[in-house]
C-alpha positions as CSV (number, residue, x, y, z in Angstrom):
1,X,0.0,0.0,0.0
2,X,1.4,3.4,-1.0
3,X,2.0,5.8,1.8
4,X,1.2,9.4,0.9
5,X,3.3,12.1,2.4
6,X,1.9,15.5,3.1
7,X,3.5,18.2,1.0
8,X,5.5,20.8,2.9
9,X,3.7,24.2,3.0
10,X,5.1,26.7,0.6
11,X,6.6,30.0,1.9
12,X,3.4,31.8,0.8
13,X,1.2,29.4,2.8
14,X,3.4,29.7,5.8
15,X,3.2,33.5,5.6
16,X,-0.6,33.3,5.4
17,X,-0.7,31.0,8.4
18,X,1.5,33.4,10.4
19,X,-0.8,36.3,9.5
20,X,-3.9,34.2,10.5
21,X,-2.4,33.4,13.9
22,X,-1.3,37.0,14.5
23,X,-5.0,38.0,13.9
24,X,-6.1,35.2,16.3
25,X,-3.6,36.4,19.0
26,X,-4.9,39.9,18.5
27,X,-8.5,38.8,19.0
28,X,-7.5,36.8,22.0
29,X,-5.7,39.8,23.6
30,X,-8.9,41.9,23.1
31,X,-11.2,39.2,24.4
32,X,-9.1,38.4,27.5
33,X,-8.2,42.0,28.3
34,X,-9.2,43.4,31.7
35,X,-12.7,44.7,31.2
36,X,-13.6,48.3,31.9
37,X,-15.8,48.7,34.9
38,X,-18.8,49.6,32.7
39,X,-18.1,47.3,29.8
40,X,-21.5,45.6,29.3
41,X,-20.2,43.5,26.4
42,X,-17.7,41.7,28.6
43,X,-20.3,41.2,31.3
44,X,-22.7,39.6,28.8
45,X,-19.9,37.4,27.5
46,X,-18.6,36.3,30.8
47,X,-21.6,36.0,33.1
48,X,-21.6,36.2,36.9
49,X,-19.5,33.0,37.3
50,X,-16.7,34.0,35.1
51,X,-13.4,33.5,37.0
52,X,-12.0,36.8,35.8
53,X,-14.7,38.6,37.8
54,X,-12.2,38.8,40.6
55,X,-12.2,39.2,44.4
56,X,-9.9,41.5,46.3
57,X,-7.9,39.6,48.9
58,X,-7.9,41.1,52.4
59,X,-6.3,40.2,55.7
60,X,-4.1,37.2,54.9
61,X,-1.4,36.2,52.6
62,X,-2.4,32.6,52.0
63,X,-5.7,30.8,51.3
64,X,-7.8,28.3,53.2
65,X,-10.9,28.7,51.0
66,X,-10.5,29.4,47.3
67,X,-13.5,30.8,45.6
68,X,-14.2,30.5,41.9
69,X,-11.3,28.1,41.2
70,X,-11.3,26.8,37.6
71,X,-11.1,23.0,37.5
72,X,-9.0,20.8,35.2
73,X,-11.0,17.5,35.2
74,X,-9.0,14.6,33.6
75,X,-8.8,10.8,34.0
76,X,-5.9,10.7,36.4
77,X,-4.9,12.0,39.8
78,X,-2.0,14.2,40.8
79,X,-0.2,14.4,44.1
80,X,1.5,17.2,46.1
81,X,5.2,17.4,45.4
82,X,4.8,16.3,41.8
83,X,5.4,18.3,38.6
84,X,3.9,17.7,35.2
85,X,3.8,19.1,31.7
86,X,0.2,19.5,30.4
87,X,-0.7,19.5,26.8
88,X,-3.9,21.5,26.5
89,X,-5.8,21.1,23.3
90,X,-9.5,20.9,24.1
91,X,-11.1,24.2,23.2
92,X,-12.9,24.6,26.6
93,X,-9.7,24.1,28.5
94,X,-7.5,26.3,26.3
95,X,-10.1,29.0,26.9
96,X,-9.9,28.3,30.7
97,X,-6.1,28.5,30.8
98,X,-6.0,31.5,28.6
99,X,-8.4,33.2,31.0
100,X,-6.0,32.4,33.8
101,X,-2.8,33.3,32.1
102,X,-4.0,36.6,30.6
103,X,-5.5,37.9,33.9
104,X,-3.4,40.7,35.4
105,X,-1.8,40.6,38.8
106,X,-4.2,41.2,41.7
107,X,-3.5,43.8,44.4
108,X,-2.5,40.9,46.6
109,X,0.1,39.7,44.0
110,X,1.5,43.2,43.6
111,X,1.8,43.6,47.4
112,X,3.4,40.2,48.0
113,X,5.1,39.1,44.7
114,X,5.8,42.4,42.9
115,X,4.1,42.1,39.5
116,X,4.6,38.3,39.4
117,X,1.2,36.7,39.4
118,X,0.5,33.4,41.1
119,X,-1.5,31.2,38.7
120,X,-3.6,28.4,40.2
121,X,-6.0,25.8,38.9
122,X,-7.7,22.8,40.5
123,X,-7.0,19.3,39.4
124,X,-9.8,16.6,39.8
125,X,-9.8,13.0,38.7
126,X,-12.7,12.2,36.3
127,X,-12.8,8.6,35.2
128,X,-13.4,8.5,31.4
129,X,-12.2,12.1,31.0
130,X,-14.0,14.3,28.5
131,X,-16.6,11.5,27.6
132,X,-18.0,12.0,31.1
133,X,-17.3,15.7,31.4
134,X,-21.0,16.8,31.0
135,X,-22.7,14.2,33.1
136,X,-25.5,15.8,35.1
137,X,-24.8,16.8,38.8
138,X,-26.7,13.9,40.1
139,X,-24.9,11.4,37.9
140,X,-21.8,9.4,39.1
141,X,-19.5,11.8,37.1
142,X,-21.4,15.0,37.8
143,X,-19.5,17.4,40.1
144,X,-21.1,18.4,43.4
145,X,-20.0,20.1,46.6
146,X,-19.1,17.7,49.4
147,X,-22.4,18.3,51.2
148,X,-24.6,17.3,48.2
149,X,-22.2,14.5,47.4
150,X,-22.6,13.0,50.9
151,X,-26.3,13.1,50.5
152,X,-26.2,11.2,47.2
153,X,-25.7,7.7,48.4
154,X,-26.0,6.2,44.8
155,X,-23.1,8.3,43.7
156,X,-21.0,7.5,46.7
157,X,-21.5,3.8,46.2
158,X,-20.8,3.9,42.5
159,X,-17.7,1.8,41.4
160,X,-16.6,4.7,39.2
161,X,-17.4,8.3,40.2
162,X,-15.9,11.7,40.0
163,X,-13.5,12.7,42.7
164,X,-14.3,15.4,45.2
165,X,-10.8,15.5,46.7
166,X,-8.4,17.1,44.3
167,X,-5.0,18.8,44.0
168,X,-4.2,22.5,43.7
169,X,-1.8,23.1,40.8
170,X,0.4,26.2,40.4
171,X,1.3,27.1,36.8
172,X,5.0,28.0,36.8
173,X,5.7,28.3,33.1
174,X,3.9,27.9,29.7
175,X,4.3,28.1,26.0
176,X,1.7,28.7,23.2
177,X,1.7,26.6,20.1
178,X,1.2,28.1,16.7
179,X,-2.2,26.4,16.4
180,X,-3.5,27.8,19.7
181,X,-2.8,24.9,21.9
182,X,-0.9,25.3,25.2
183,X,2.0,23.6,27.0
184,X,2.0,24.2,30.7
185,X,4.5,23.3,33.5
186,X,2.6,22.8,36.7
187,X,3.5,22.0,40.3
188,X,1.0,20.2,42.6
189,X,1.2,21.9,45.9
190,X,-1.9,21.1,48.1
191,X,-5.0,19.0,48.2
192,X,-8.5,20.3,48.5
193,X,-12.2,19.3,48.8
194,X,-14.9,20.8,46.6
195,X,-17.4,22.6,48.8
196,X,-19.6,24.4,46.2
197,X,-19.9,24.2,42.4
198,X,-20.6,27.5,40.6
199,X,-20.9,26.2,37.1
200,X,-20.3,23.1,34.9
201,X,-19.8,24.4,31.4
202,X,-17.8,25.1,29.4
203,X,-15.6,24.0,32.3
204,X,-16.2,23.7,36.0
205,X,-15.7,26.5,38.5
206,X,-16.0,25.7,42.2
207,X,-15.2,26.9,45.7
208,X,-12.8,24.6,47.4
209,X,-11.2,24.3,50.8
210,X,-7.6,23.3,51.3
211,X,-7.2,20.2,53.4
212,X,-4.0,20.0,55.4
213,X,-3.0,16.7,57.0
214,X,-4.0,16.1,60.6
215,X,-0.3,16.3,61.6
216,X,-0.1,19.8,60.3
217,X,-3.0,20.9,62.4
218,X,-1.6,19.1,65.5
219,X,1.7,20.9,65.0
220,X,-0.1,24.3,65.0
221,X,-2.1,23.5,68.1
222,X,1.0,22.1,69.8
223,X,3.0,25.3,69.1
224,X,0.0,27.4,70.4
225,X,0.0,25.5,73.7
226,X,3.7,25.7,74.2
227,X,3.7,29.4,73.3
228,X,0.8,30.1,75.6
229,X,2.4,28.3,78.5
230,X,5.7,30.1,77.9
231,X,4.2,33.6,77.8
232,X,2.0,33.0,80.9
233,X,4.9,31.5,82.9
234,X,3.3,28.1,83.4
235,X,5.4,25.0,83.8
236,X,5.1,22.6,80.9
237,X,5.2,18.8,81.4
238,X,7.4,17.5,78.6
239,X,6.9,14.0,77.2
240,X,9.5,11.9,75.4
241,X,8.2,13.1,72.0
242,X,8.7,16.7,73.0
243,X,5.1,17.7,73.3
244,X,3.0,18.5,76.4
245,X,0.5,16.1,78.0
246,X,-2.4,18.0,76.3
247,X,-0.8,17.9,72.9
248,X,0.2,14.3,73.2
249,X,-3.5,13.4,73.5
250,X,-4.1,15.2,70.2
251,X,-1.9,12.6,68.4
252,X,-5.1,10.4,68.3
253,X,-7.1,11.3,65.2
254,X,-10.2,10.7,67.2
255,X,-9.4,13.7,69.5
256,X,-8.9,16.0,66.5
257,X,-11.9,14.8,64.6
258,X,-14.2,15.2,67.6
259,X,-13.6,19.0,67.5
260,X,-16.4,21.3,66.3
261,X,-16.0,23.0,63.0
262,X,-15.8,26.3,64.9
263,X,-12.7,25.0,66.7
264,X,-11.2,23.1,63.8
265,X,-11.5,25.8,61.1
266,X,-9.3,28.2,63.0
267,X,-6.5,25.7,63.3
268,X,-7.0,24.5,59.8
269,X,-6.6,28.0,58.4
270,X,-3.4,28.6,60.3
271,X,-2.0,25.2,59.1
272,X,-2.8,26.1,55.5
273,X,-1.2,29.5,56.1
274,X,2.0,27.8,57.3
275,X,1.9,25.3,54.5
276,X,1.8,28.0,51.8
277,X,4.7,29.8,53.5
278,X,6.8,26.6,53.1
279,X,6.1,26.5,49.3
280,X,9.0,28.9,48.8
281,X,11.4,26.3,50.2
282,X,9.6,23.1,49.1
283,X,8.9,24.1,45.4
284,X,11.7,25.4,43.3
285,X,10.4,28.6,41.7
286,X,13.2,28.6,39.1
287,X,11.9,25.6,37.2
288,X,10.9,26.3,33.6
289,X,10.1,24.5,30.4
290,X,13.2,23.6,28.4
291,X,11.8,25.3,25.3
292,X,12.7,28.6,23.7
293,X,10.4,31.4,24.7
294,X,10.7,33.8,21.8
295,X,7.5,33.1,19.8
296,X,4.7,30.7,19.4
297,X,6.2,27.2,19.2
298,X,5.7,24.2,16.9
299,X,5.8,20.5,17.8
300,X,9.3,20.4,16.4
301,X,10.5,22.8,19.2
302,X,9.5,20.3,21.9
303,X,12.2,17.8,23.0
304,X,10.5,15.0,25.0
305,X,13.7,14.0,26.6
306,X,14.3,17.5,27.9
307,X,10.8,17.6,29.3
308,X,11.4,14.5,31.3
309,X,14.0,16.5,33.3
310,X,11.3,18.7,34.9
311,X,9.1,15.7,35.8
312,X,7.8,13.9,37.8
313,X,9.0,15.6,41.1
314,X,9.5,19.2,42.1
315,X,12.9,19.8,43.6
316,X,13.4,21.8,46.8
317,X,14.8,25.3,46.4
318,X,18.6,25.5,46.3
319,X,18.6,29.3,47.0
320,X,16.2,29.6,50.0
321,X,17.1,28.5,53.4
322,X,14.3,27.0,55.7
323,X,15.4,29.5,58.4
324,X,14.2,32.3,56.1
325,X,10.6,31.0,56.1
326,X,8.3,33.1,58.5
327,X,6.7,31.1,61.3
328,X,2.9,31.1,61.8
329,X,3.0,29.1,65.0
330,X,4.5,31.5,67.5
331,X,1.3,33.6,67.9
332,X,-1.6,32.7,70.2
333,X,-4.8,31.8,68.5
334,X,-6.3,34.8,70.2
335,X,-4.2,37.0,67.9
336,X,-5.4,35.2,64.7
337,X,-8.5,36.2,62.9
338,X,-11.0,33.4,62.8
339,X,-12.6,34.6,59.5
340,X,-11.0,36.8,56.9
341,X,-13.7,38.5,54.8
342,X,-12.8,39.3,51.2
343,X,-13.9,42.6,49.6
344,X,-15.5,41.9,46.3
345,X,-14.4,44.1,43.4
346,X,-14.8,44.3,39.7
347,X,-11.1,44.0,39.1
348,X,-10.3,41.3,36.6
349,X,-8.4,38.5,38.2
350,X,-8.6,34.7,38.6
351,X,-9.5,34.9,42.3
352,X,-8.8,33.3,45.6
353,X,-10.7,34.2,48.8
354,X,-8.5,33.8,51.8
355,X,-10.5,32.7,54.8
356,X,-11.4,29.9,57.1
357,X,-14.8,28.1,57.3
358,X,-17.7,29.7,59.1
359,X,-17.2,29.2,62.8
360,X,-20.7,30.1,63.8
361,X,-22.2,26.6,63.3
362,X,-21.7,24.1,66.1
363,X,-21.2,21.3,63.6
364,X,-18.7,18.5,63.3
365,X,-15.3,19.4,61.9
366,X,-15.1,19.2,58.1
367,X,-12.6,16.4,58.4
368,X,-15.0,14.4,60.5
369,X,-17.8,14.9,58.0
370,X,-15.6,13.8,55.1
371,X,-14.4,10.7,57.0
372,X,-17.9,9.6,58.1
373,X,-19.1,10.0,54.5
374,X,-16.2,8.0,53.1
375,X,-14.6,10.9,51.2
376,X,-11.6,10.9,53.4
377,X,-10.4,7.6,54.9
378,X,-8.4,6.5,58.0
379,X,-6.6,3.7,56.1
380,X,-6.8,1.2,53.3
381,X,-6.5,-2.6,54.0
382,X,-5.2,-4.2,57.2
383,X,-2.8,-1.7,58.8
384,X,-1.5,-4.3,61.2
385,X,1.7,-3.6,63.1
386,X,2.3,-0.3,61.3
387,X,-0.7,1.4,62.8
388,X,1.0,1.7,66.3
389,X,4.2,3.1,64.9
390,X,5.2,6.8,65.3
391,X,5.8,9.0,62.3
392,X,9.5,8.8,62.8
393,X,9.4,4.9,63.0
394,X,7.2,4.8,59.9
395,X,9.6,7.1,58.0
396,X,12.5,4.7,58.8
397,X,10.4,1.7,57.8
398,X,9.5,3.3,54.4
399,X,13.2,3.9,53.7
400,X,14.2,0.3,54.5
401,X,11.5,-0.9,52.0
402,X,12.7,1.6,49.4
403,X,16.2,0.4,49.7
404,X,15.1,-3.3,49.3
405,X,13.0,-2.3,46.3
406,X,15.7,-0.4,44.4
407,X,18.2,-3.3,45.0
408,X,15.7,-5.9,43.8
409,X,14.8,-3.9,40.7
410,X,18.4,-2.7,40.2
411,X,17.2,0.9,39.5
412,X,18.5,4.3,40.4
413,X,16.5,6.2,43.0
414,X,15.4,9.7,41.8
415,X,17.4,12.5,43.4
416,X,14.2,14.3,44.3
417,X,13.2,11.3,46.4
418,X,16.6,10.6,47.9
419,X,16.9,14.2,49.1
420,X,14.1,13.3,51.7
421,X,16.3,10.7,53.4
422,X,16.6,12.0,57.0
423,X,20.2,13.0,58.0
424,X,21.9,11.9,61.3
425,X,19.8,8.7,61.4
426,X,21.4,5.5,62.7
427,X,21.0,3.1,59.8
428,X,22.0,-0.6,59.6
429,X,25.6,-1.1,58.4
430,X,24.3,-2.6,55.2
431,X,22.0,0.4,54.4
432,X,23.4,1.8,51.1
433,X,21.1,4.9,50.5
434,X,22.9,7.1,52.9
435,X,26.2,6.6,51.1
436,X,24.4,7.4,47.8
437,X,23.0,10.6,49.2
438,X,26.4,11.6,50.7
439,X,28.2,11.1,47.4
440,X,25.6,13.1,45.5
441,X,25.9,15.9,47.9
442,X,29.6,16.0,47.4
443,X,29.5,15.7,43.6
444,X,26.4,17.4,42.4
445,X,25.6,21.1,42.6
446,X,21.9,20.4,41.9
447,X,21.3,18.0,44.7
448,X,19.7,19.6,47.8
449,X,19.5,17.5,50.9
450,X,16.4,18.5,52.8
451,X,17.0,20.0,56.2
452,X,16.4,17.4,58.9
453,X,19.1,18.0,61.6
454,X,17.8,21.4,62.7
455,X,14.7,22.9,64.1
456,X,14.3,25.1,61.0
457,X,12.3,22.6,58.9
458,X,9.7,20.5,60.8
459,X,10.1,16.7,60.3
460,X,6.3,16.3,59.6
461,X,6.8,18.4,56.5
462,X,9.5,16.1,55.2
463,X,7.4,13.0,56.1
464,X,4.4,14.5,54.4
465,X,6.4,14.9,51.2
466,X,7.8,11.4,51.5
467,X,4.3,9.9,51.9
468,X,3.3,11.3,48.5
469,X,6.6,10.6,46.7
470,X,7.6,7.1,47.8
471,X,4.8,5.3,46.0
472,X,6.1,6.7,42.7
473,X,8.6,3.8,42.5
474,X,5.7,1.3,42.2
475,X,3.5,3.2,39.7
476,X,4.9,1.4,36.7
477,X,4.0,-2.0,38.0
478,X,0.8,-3.4,36.4
479,X,-2.3,-3.0,38.6
480,X,-1.2,-0.1,40.6
481,X,-3.6,2.8,40.7
482,X,-2.9,4.3,44.1
483,X,-2.7,8.1,43.6
484,X,-6.4,8.8,44.4
485,X,-6.2,6.4,47.3
486,X,-3.2,8.3,48.7
487,X,-5.0,11.7,48.2
488,X,-8.0,10.5,50.1
489,X,-6.1,9.2,53.2
490,X,-6.6,11.7,56.0
491,X,-3.1,11.9,57.4
492,X,0.6,11.5,56.7
493,X,0.6,8.6,59.1
494,X,-2.0,6.7,57.2
495,X,-0.2,7.3,53.9
496,X,3.1,6.1,55.3
497,X,1.4,3.0,56.6
498,X,-0.2,2.4,53.2
499,X,3.3,2.8,51.5
500,X,4.8,0.2,53.9
501,X,2.0,-2.3,53.3
502,X,2.3,-2.0,49.5
503,X,6.1,-2.2,49.4
504,X,5.9,-5.2,51.8
505,X,3.4,-7.1,49.7
506,X,5.4,-6.3,46.5
507,X,8.6,-7.7,48.0
508,X,6.9,-10.8,49.4
509,X,5.3,-11.5,46.1
510,X,8.6,-11.1,44.3
511,X,10.3,-13.5,46.7
512,X,7.7,-16.2,46.1
513,X,7.2,-15.7,42.3
514,X,10.2,-13.8,41.1
515,X,7.9,-11.1,39.7
516,X,7.0,-7.6,40.9
517,X,3.2,-7.5,41.0
518,X,1.1,-6.5,44.0
519,X,-1.9,-8.5,45.3
520,X,-5.0,-6.5,45.8
521,X,-5.3,-4.6,49.1
């Protein structure tokens, strides 16, 4: 059978295409430009739920609740600490991302980041992708806020359903193709739950609440108690783990989940504030697409091998020291606003409203509601002996399994994972990963060993990152689809337990059958 080759466009045809795209870009610039306050045409085009309507941010630098967040709904899950390169070609999503990228810096951005705008988008797993994108709200793939979702038992029990727990992505670099498509470099930074859906088409827009791990909230409360006792001159009874008697009881998730939303929302907002502050250290802001940035690109400009160098993990910053990160835990809760009310404006920006949940209702904490409804989970499978381990003990156990796995598979461990290996830990004499980390630190200028031998960087932050990163070694094994499971586990402890169980079963199965597959949980 004869293969027909497409003729190369003539110079005249290429010139006409350049003129056409120049006109398209001009029209896009006009359409996405900041509307005048009295521009009725833009109001009619955008509608009340357009994300460029904008809300002025007041009272806090970091978000707990994000209003009118555009959502990227695709058939896979993303995890905090990961980076990805998105190829955006569906018209609805190119429109969504163009709306985000062309919005001007907000007053908040100008105050805190100069004129450098922070671009965010929500990522939600949607089985089937675009084929299920327009399922009605009551259908298994229709998007609802968590309250409506919890009341829809049929949806909750469906074998395949849309996710309500998603990941906040920050767009750190982008390129436009000549045909109008987009290439985006994104970093996954936090997880969230959808609380209210504002619209479904042409793409979803929702209010979401950032969900920190329980350990992050316990850390905030612990610091509050220690600070309060110190300022008031009270004696503090120290326990072996360095906490007080009161904070030690909080290590039980039952204690934390029994709080009312009025109590939990204040701590949650402070935990989110602190987490966003750590982004400067935990997510290297200098990352960029390895593609020229002089004009609209073509497919020929994209080097797939080069793109792999910016995936799948975000490296820690090599220029920012953890001691430079401001602390949000040294101030008593009495000095923290329980609710930060945004001032709505007509300024055109993709918006985020920085606030905590409404503390007026004496209701169960959001985490408790989500766990009782099966949206968040305590664990998956038989947690066995691991359930009684501390975070530090689980961290060591995970690294012992990682070492066994890389030796069995005879693979190199990614630098972005190895950097999380805790320093000054007494490892067995046969443990080889510490030597690898030490050699890398001596030979590579790009390798950043995460701070672990000082008080500047809390260990629970390193352990949180490990709980999301360690399972990546198993993702290429057939039958592993664990990302959404990890996202829906309520704590760092639960995820580390899950990682230990999966690695253990993988290695046991390999010893018995000389193959690396994992039996069902």
